[in-house]
C-alpha positions in Angstrom: 145.3 145.0 116.9 144.2 145.9 113.4 147.7 146.9 112.4 149.0 143.4 113.4 146.3 141.8 111.2 147.3 144.1 108.3 151.0 143.1 108.7 150.2 139.4 108.9 147.9 139.7 105.9 150.7 141.5 104.0 153.1 138.8 104.8 150.7 136.1 103.6 150.2 138.1 100.4 153.9 138.4 99.9 154.5 134.7 100.5 151.7 133.7 98.2 153.0 136.0 95.5 156.4 134.3 95.8 154.9 130.8 95.5 152.8 131.9 92.4 155.9 133.4 90.8 157.8 130.2 91.5 155.0 128.2 89.9 155.0 130.5 86.8 158.7 130.2 86.4 158.5 126.4 86.8 155.9 126.1 84.1 158.1 128.0 81.7 161.5 126.5 82.7 160.8 122.8 83.5 161.6 120.4 80.7 158.6 118.1 80.4 154.9 117.8 81.0 155.1 116.0 84.3 157.4 118.5 86.0 155.4 121.4 84.5 152.2 119.9 86.0 153.9 119.7 89.3 154.6 123.4 89.1 151.1 124.2 87.9 149.4 122.4 90.7 151.3 122.3 94.0 153.0 125.7 94.4 150.2 127.5 92.5 147.5 126.2 94.8 149.6 126.8 97.9 150.3 130.4 96.7 146.6 131.0 96.1 145.8 129.7 99.6 148.4 132.1 101.1 147.0 135.0 99.1 143.4 134.3 100.0 144.5 133.9 103.7 146.2 137.3 103.4 143.1 138.9 101.9 141.0 137.4 104.7 143.4 138.8 107.4 143.4 142.2 105.7 139.7 142.6 105.0 138.4 140.9 108.2 134.8 140.5 107.2 132.8 137.2 107.3 131.8 137.6 103.7 135.4 137.7 102.5 136.4 134.9 104.9 133.6 132.6 103.6 134.4 133.3 100.0 138.1 132.7 100.6 137.4 129.4 102.3 135.0 128.4 99.5 137.6 129.3 96.9 140.4 127.4 98.8 138.2 124.3 99.2 137.3 124.2 95.5 140.8 124.8 94.4 142.2 122.0 96.7 139.5 119.7 95.3 139.9 120.5 91.6 143.6 121.2 91.0 144.8 117.6 91.8 142.0 116.1 89.6 142.8 118.3 86.6 146.5 117.7 87.1 145.9 114.0 87.2 143.8 114.1 84.0 146.4 116.1 82.2 149.2 113.7 83.3 147.2 110.7 82.1 146.5 112.4 78.8 150.2 113.3 78.4 151.1 109.7 79.1 148.7 108.2 76.7 149.7 110.5 73.9 153.4 109.8 74.6 154.2 113.4 75.5 156.3 112.7 78.6 159.9 111.9 79.2 159.8 108.2 80.2 163.6 107.9 80.5 163.4 109.5 84.0 160.6 107.3 85.3 161.7 104.5 87.6 158.3 102.8 87.9 155.6 102.8 85.3 152.5 101.4 87.0 150.1 103.1 84.6 151.8 101.4 81.6 151.5 98.0 83.3 147.8 98.6 84.1 147.1 99.8 80.6 148.8 96.8 79.1 146.9 94.4 81.4 143.7 96.1 80.2 144.7 95.6 76.5 145.8 99.1 75.6 149.1 99.8 74.0 151.1 103.0 73.6 154.0 102.1 71.5 154.7 104.7 68.8 156.8 102.2 66.8 153.7 99.9 66.5 150.9 102.4 66.0 152.4 105.6 64.8 153.4 108.6 67.1 151.1 109.3 69.9 148.5 106.7 68.9 146.7 104.6 71.5 145.0 101.5 70.3 141.7 100.3 71.8 141.4 96.5 71.4 137.6 96.8 71.4 137.6 98.7 68.1 
């Protein structure tokens, strides 16, 4: 039975390594900030989950399983938040390729709140706060 767990753990480790490699290649090869953030969050987190699952299958101790579950939980909670914050920062500093966007809800919300992000009005990457 231990050999089966070792094989399953190795398969999880291999699959996780492939996802992490795909994320690394995506970060280097994708053209703009938004697509790079996608590569940095989704496949990277899934690859880490697979790797930690593989380690848990291979080690088979409660301590390792609990640490792996804690790490997975924290990664799933923090990666989307950090990706969202980076995406909003890239948007506000005009570092994203808006020609591919079909809907710009954030721009509409910011304009309704009184913020502008027009480089031709305020200089490149400048966000104006109407409150001073």
